[in-house]
N, C-alpha and C positions, 0 to 999 in steps of 0.2 A: 305623554306623561304631563300632568299639570304642575303648577307652582303654588306653593303655600306661603302667604306672607302673614306674619304675626303683626297685627297693628299696634302701635304704640299711641297712647292718648292720655289726655288728663280729664277725661269725661266731658270735655266741652270742645276740644279740637284735636285734630290729628296732628302728630309730630311730623316735622319735615322729612326725617328719615323714612317714615313710612310711605309717604308719597313718593320720595325718591326711589325706594325699593320697588313699589308698584310700577314706576315708570320704567325701571330696568327690566322688570318682569314682562311688561308689555313689549318691549324691544326684542326680548328673547321670543315671545310668541306663545301661543297655546293658551289653555284655560288657566285663569288665575284664581285662586280662593283666598280671601282675606279672613283671618281668624281674629275676632274682637272679643276680649274678655270684658264683659260690661256690668257695671253698675252704672249705666249710662243713660244719657238723655235720648230720646227719639231723634232729636236734631243731629246729634253726633252721627247716628246711623244714617241719616238721610244724607248728610255731608260726604260720608264715605261712598255711598252709592253714586251720588251726583259727580264726585271728583274723580272716581276711578273706574266706573263701569265694570266692576269686577263682581264675582259671586261673593257674598258675606256669610261667613259662618259665625254664629253668636255662641258664646260660652257664657252663661249667666252665673255670676257668683252669688252664692248665698250667704247671708249674714246670719250668724248665730250668736 
């Protein structure tokens, strides 16, 4: 069974709690998926991939 982490961010940086949660998930082991709700920059997504080495699931918010 995999682990799902919901990323908290400010559209520029990841919050420390997200990185701590991912570190804990890595200690448990197995697949880790990170859900990112974004109206975000490409840089944030790259940062997430580089820092965590996890699968990234994107949920794009639509502005109406």
